[in-house]
One Martini backbone bead per residue (centre of mass of N, CA, C, O) as a GRO file, in nm:
protein
  238
    1MET     BB    1  -5.312   2.018  -1.743
    2LYS     BB    2  -5.063   1.978  -2.021
    3LEU     BB    3  -4.812   1.753  -2.155
    4SER     BB    4  -4.623   1.761  -2.437
    5ILE     BB    5  -4.467   1.472  -2.602
    6ILE     BB    6  -4.204   1.463  -2.826
    7VAL     BB    7  -4.120   1.174  -3.052
    8PRO     BB    8  -3.856   1.139  -3.237
    9ALA     BB    9  -3.824   0.886  -3.511
   10TYR     BB   10  -3.526   0.703  -3.638
   11ASN     BB   11  -3.446   0.396  -3.612
   12GLU     BB   12  -3.588   0.279  -3.300
   13GLU     BB   13  -3.650  -0.033  -3.243
   14LYS     BB   14  -3.475  -0.077  -2.970
   15THR     BB   15  -3.619   0.187  -2.785
   16ILE     BB   16  -3.925   0.274  -2.820
   17HIS     BB   17  -4.061   0.093  -2.607
   18THR     BB   18  -3.898   0.194  -2.360
   19ILE     BB   19  -3.974   0.496  -2.374
   20LEU     BB   20  -4.285   0.462  -2.364
   21SER     BB   21  -4.280   0.327  -2.084
   22LYS     BB   22  -4.151   0.560  -1.930
   23LEU     BB   23  -4.363   0.770  -1.995
   24VAL     BB   24  -4.604   0.625  -1.863
   25GLN     BB   25  -4.455   0.601  -1.568
   26THR     BB   26  -4.426   0.897  -1.544
   27ASN     BB   27  -4.425   1.137  -1.288
   28ILE     BB   28  -4.590   1.421  -1.250
   29LYS     BB   29  -4.740   1.672  -1.158
   30GLN     BB   30  -5.008   1.722  -1.009
   31GLY     BB   31  -5.268   1.747  -1.270
   32ILE     BB   32  -5.075   1.653  -1.504
   33GLU     BB   33  -5.088   1.563  -1.813
   34LYS     BB   34  -5.028   1.331  -2.092
   35GLU     BB   35  -4.879   1.374  -2.425
   36ILE     BB   36  -4.812   1.152  -2.690
   37ILE     BB   37  -4.586   1.213  -2.970
   38VAL     BB   38  -4.522   1.029  -3.254
   39VAL     BB   39  -4.249   1.075  -3.502
   40ASN     BB   40  -4.208   0.919  -3.808
   41ASP     BB   41  -3.910   0.950  -4.014
   42CYS     BB   42  -3.909   0.716  -4.222
   43SER     BB   43  -3.845   0.437  -4.124
   44LYS     BB   44  -3.656   0.126  -4.212
   45ASP     BB   45  -3.767  -0.021  -3.976
   46GLN     BB   46  -3.965  -0.131  -3.681
   47THR     BB   47  -4.088   0.119  -3.544
   48GLU     BB   48  -4.389   0.112  -3.619
   49SER     BB   49  -4.458  -0.177  -3.504
   50LYS     BB   50  -4.371  -0.102  -3.212
   51VAL     BB   51  -4.583   0.110  -3.165
   52PHE     BB   52  -4.837  -0.062  -3.230
   53GLY     BB   53  -4.773  -0.268  -3.013
   54PHE     BB   54  -4.792  -0.071  -2.773
   55GLN     BB   55  -5.090   0.011  -2.821
   56LEU     BB   56  -5.205  -0.280  -2.781
   57GLU     BB   57  -5.088  -0.307  -2.478
   58HIS     BB   58  -5.201   0.025  -2.437
   59PRO     BB   59  -5.518   0.126  -2.484
   60SER     BB   60  -5.533   0.367  -2.254
   61VAL     BB   61  -5.306   0.508  -2.421
   62ALA     BB   62  -5.248   0.818  -2.555
   63ILE     BB   63  -5.128   0.809  -2.902
   64LYS     BB   64  -4.973   0.997  -3.122
   65TYR     BB   65  -4.946   0.939  -3.483
   66VAL     BB   66  -4.669   1.020  -3.703
   67LYS     BB   67  -4.599   1.011  -4.062
   68HIS     BB   68  -4.336   1.010  -4.282
   69GLU     BB   69  -4.284   0.936  -4.619
   70VAL     BB   70  -4.028   1.103  -4.580
   71ASN     BB   71  -3.715   1.202  -4.503
   72LYS     BB   72  -3.660   1.520  -4.309
   73GLY     BB   73  -3.588   1.531  -4.014
   74LYS     BB   74  -3.592   1.633  -3.694
   75GLY     BB   75  -3.713   1.915  -3.727
   76ALA     BB   76  -3.961   1.821  -3.886
   77ALA     BB   77  -4.069   1.644  -3.667
   78LEU     BB   78  -4.112   1.876  -3.463
   79HIS     BB   79  -4.311   2.034  -3.628
   80SER     BB   80  -4.529   1.819  -3.632
   81GLY     BB   81  -4.553   1.794  -3.312
   82ILE     BB   82  -4.632   2.093  -3.258
   83ARG     BB   83  -4.893   2.089  -3.426
   84GLU     BB   84  -5.026   1.847  -3.241
   85ALA     BB   85  -5.010   1.998  -2.992
   86SER     BB   86  -5.237   2.045  -2.680
   87GLY     BB   87  -5.063   2.161  -2.466
   88ASP     BB   88  -4.926   2.387  -2.230
   89TYR     BB   89  -4.673   2.200  -2.273
   90ILE     BB   90  -4.335   2.142  -2.417
   91ILE     BB   91  -4.146   1.842  -2.504
   92VAL     BB   92  -3.850   1.664  -2.587
   93GLN     BB   93  -3.814   1.300  -2.673
   94ASP     BB   94  -3.590   1.098  -2.727
   95ALA     BB   95  -3.553   0.748  -2.832
   96ASP     BB   96  -3.235   0.691  -2.698
   97LEU     BB   97  -3.205   0.717  -2.365
   98GLU     BB   98  -3.031   0.990  -2.277
   99TYR     BB   99  -3.300   1.072  -2.130
  100ASN     BB  100  -3.493   1.142  -1.822
  101PRO     BB  101  -3.833   1.167  -1.762
  102ASP     BB  102  -3.818   1.204  -1.442
  103GLU     BB  103  -3.720   1.523  -1.509
  104PHE     BB  104  -3.967   1.699  -1.584
  105SER     BB  105  -4.027   1.839  -1.312
  106ILE     BB  106  -3.771   2.011  -1.305
  107LEU     BB  107  -3.841   2.180  -1.556
  108LEU     BB  108  -4.143   2.268  -1.466
  109GLN     BB  109  -4.119   2.431  -1.197
  110PRO     BB  110  -4.048   2.730  -1.290
  111ILE     BB  111  -4.319   2.757  -1.433
  112LEU     BB  112  -4.519   2.694  -1.199
  113ASP     BB  113  -4.385   2.931  -1.017
  114GLY     BB  114  -4.366   3.191  -1.232
  115PHE     BB  115  -4.054   3.235  -1.373
  116ALA     BB  116  -4.105   3.072  -1.646
  117ASP     BB  117  -4.118   2.986  -2.012
  118VAL     BB  118  -3.827   2.859  -2.025
  119VAL     BB  119  -3.642   2.529  -1.999
  120TYR     BB  120  -3.317   2.420  -1.956
  121GLY     BB  121  -3.132   2.113  -1.980
  122SER     BB  122  -2.831   2.065  -1.823
  123ARG     BB  123  -2.535   1.860  -1.857
  124PHE     BB  124  -2.324   2.099  -1.708
  125MET     BB  125  -2.506   2.097  -1.440
  126GLY     BB  126  -2.474   1.972  -1.146
  127GLY     BB  127  -2.523   1.624  -0.985
  128LYS     BB  128  -2.570   1.445  -1.230
  129PRO     BB  129  -2.555   1.199  -1.426
  130HIS     BB  130  -2.262   1.135  -1.659
  131ARG     BB  131  -2.158   1.013  -1.929
  132ILE     BB  132  -1.849   0.905  -2.052
  133LEU     BB  133  -1.712   1.031  -2.360
  134PHE     BB  134  -1.676   1.264  -2.593
  135TYR     BB  135  -1.453   1.509  -2.608
  136TRP     BB  136  -1.516   1.666  -2.883
  137HIS     BB  137  -1.812   1.701  -2.823
  138SER     BB  138  -1.780   1.887  -2.576
  139ILE     BB  139  -1.625   2.109  -2.722
  140GLY     BB  140  -1.836   2.165  -2.938
  141ASN     BB  141  -2.071   2.239  -2.747
  142LYS     BB  142  -1.931   2.478  -2.611
  143PHE     BB  143  -1.876   2.639  -2.864
  144LEU     BB  144  -2.172   2.670  -2.957
  145THR     BB  145  -2.283   2.798  -2.700
  146ASN     BB  146  -2.091   3.048  -2.701
  147LEU     BB  147  -2.166   3.154  -2.983
  148SER     BB  148  -2.468   3.189  -2.916
  149ASN     BB  149  -2.427   3.386  -2.670
  150ILE     BB  150  -2.301   3.621  -2.824
  151PHE     BB  151  -2.579   3.681  -2.991
  152THR     BB  152  -2.805   3.650  -2.749
  153ASN     BB  153  -2.714   3.717  -2.448
  154LEU     BB  154  -2.669   3.449  -2.309
  155ASN     BB  155  -2.590   3.200  -2.023
  156LEU     BB  156  -2.553   2.929  -2.130
  157THR     BB  157  -2.441   2.572  -2.105
  158ASP     BB  158  -2.677   2.413  -2.314
  159MET     BB  159  -2.799   2.454  -2.615
  160GLU     BB  160  -2.812   2.136  -2.732
  161THR     BB  161  -3.031   2.037  -2.573
  162CYS     BB  162  -3.318   1.849  -2.572
  163TYR     BB  163  -3.411   1.978  -2.301
  164LYS     BB  164  -3.698   2.172  -2.359
  165MET     BB  165  -3.923   2.379  -2.180
  166PHE     BB  166  -4.247   2.489  -2.294
  167LYS     BB  167  -4.458   2.710  -2.361
  168ALA     BB  168  -4.675   2.669  -2.607
  169GLU     BB  169  -4.732   2.964  -2.706
  170VAL     BB  170  -4.432   3.027  -2.757
  171LEU     BB  171  -4.349   2.804  -2.963
  172LYS     BB  172  -4.596   2.839  -3.170
  173SER     BB  173  -4.503   3.146  -3.249
  174LEU     BB  174  -4.279   3.023  -3.408
  175HIS     BB  175  -4.083   3.036  -3.707
  176LEU     BB  176  -3.979   2.730  -3.813
  177LYS     BB  177  -3.721   2.573  -4.047
  178GLU     BB  178  -3.552   2.354  -3.950
  179LYS     BB  179  -3.508   2.002  -4.043
  180ARG     BB  180  -3.275   1.921  -3.855
  181PHE     BB  181  -3.011   2.004  -3.622
  182GLY     BB  182  -3.092   2.331  -3.629
  183PHE     BB  183  -3.313   2.371  -3.408
  184GLU     BB  184  -3.153   2.475  -3.159
  185PRO     BB  185  -3.025   2.749  -3.261
  186GLU     BB  186  -3.293   2.861  -3.365
  187VAL     BB  187  -3.475   2.860  -3.107
  188THR     BB  188  -3.282   3.027  -2.942
  189ALA     BB  189  -3.269   3.281  -3.108
  190LYS     BB  190  -3.580   3.336  -3.111
  191MET     BB  191  -3.628   3.325  -2.801
  192SER     BB  192  -3.432   3.572  -2.728
  193ARG     BB  193  -3.661   3.774  -2.890
  194TYR     BB  194  -3.880   3.732  -2.706
  195PRO     BB  195  -4.106   3.906  -2.552
  196GLY     BB  196  -4.037   3.867  -2.210
  197VAL     BB  197  -3.869   3.629  -2.181
  198ARG     BB  198  -3.812   3.342  -1.955
  199ILE     BB  199  -3.495   3.191  -1.894
  200TYR     BB  200  -3.400   2.869  -1.782
  201GLU     BB  201  -3.175   2.651  -1.578
  202VAL     BB  202  -3.116   2.296  -1.537
  203GLY     BB  203  -3.013   2.010  -1.405
  204ILE     BB  204  -2.915   1.704  -1.570
  205SER     BB  205  -2.904   1.406  -1.702
  206TYR     BB  206  -2.672   1.169  -1.893
  207TYR     BB  207  -2.713   0.888  -2.138
  208GLY     BB  208  -2.508   0.830  -2.345
  209ARG     BB  209  -2.428   0.727  -2.684
  210THR     BB  210  -2.299   0.544  -2.922
  211TYR     BB  211  -2.270   0.464  -3.249
  212ALA     BB  212  -2.323   0.159  -3.199
  213GLU     BB  213  -2.604   0.251  -3.036
  214GLY     BB  214  -2.712   0.509  -3.250
  215LYS     BB  215  -2.572   0.753  -3.303
  216LYS     BB  216  -2.612   1.046  -3.541
  217ILE     BB  217  -2.442   1.273  -3.476
  218ASN     BB  218  -2.214   1.502  -3.643
  219TRP     BB  219  -1.996   1.725  -3.785
  220LYS     BB  220  -2.200   1.841  -3.986
  221ASP     BB  221  -2.395   1.940  -3.770
  222GLY     BB  222  -2.198   2.145  -3.652
  223VAL     BB  223  -2.175   2.322  -3.904
  224ARG     BB  224  -2.476   2.386  -3.919
  225ALA     BB  225  -2.493   2.525  -3.651
  226ILE     BB  226  -2.320   2.763  -3.721
  227TYR     BB  227  -2.495   2.865  -3.949
  228CYS     BB  228  -2.753   2.908  -3.773
  229ILE     BB  229  -2.637   3.113  -3.580
  230LEU     BB  230  -2.578   3.326  -3.800
  231LYS     BB  231  -2.851   3.335  -3.943
  232TYR     BB  232  -3.058   3.386  -3.680
  233ASN     BB  233  -2.875   3.644  -3.573
  234ILE     BB  234  -2.832   3.815  -3.860
  235PHE     BB  235  -2.986   3.732  -4.152
  236ASP     BB  236  -3.246   3.587  -3.986
  237ARG     BB  237  -3.484   3.765  -3.773
  238ASN     BB  238  -3.794   3.647  -3.820
   0.00000   0.00000   0.00000
């Protein structure tokens, strides 16, 4: 069995080497291989050279590298990564060090046990470390999660989490459209209507970063998320 790890990267020269090192060192359940797919969304910094340098330092590590010639957004980077993924399971790993790859096994366990098809990693449940940062971000996140839950009839605590572990055949069967940060509400809406899907949630840690440290999401993305919740739950249910 194989886990495909999609790493969308845009101007992540400061952290991409570190996150790739963590992914290589991370131990998953015995017998499960790792496939790392880096999607460079037309970075303007040295992200590409950092990835190439890492590949030279670790010639035995298989890393698929995909580059967008124009900046298309995180969602578009994920679409490219999903197409390239050849594993039995798929997860997204942001290059910004906010999430800990050592917790992959926590998300994978309900699937391996035969209970789940999709597992969300919640930053708001369990006893894992959680960096204290923006109050209004947390309020906005809970609002978006609750709004999404109203339409999907799910009882998620963290719809916007980056860590979502999918069975590959489930994720690949979805026709995803959102190019930017609308990926999360869109995939949640469409996953909630997937016939017979079993969605679980587990607690994870969260090492958030500030805007000075490179955080990119802002209030405009929150407005877009509201639009996507309404769009993919009411007006565009295909």
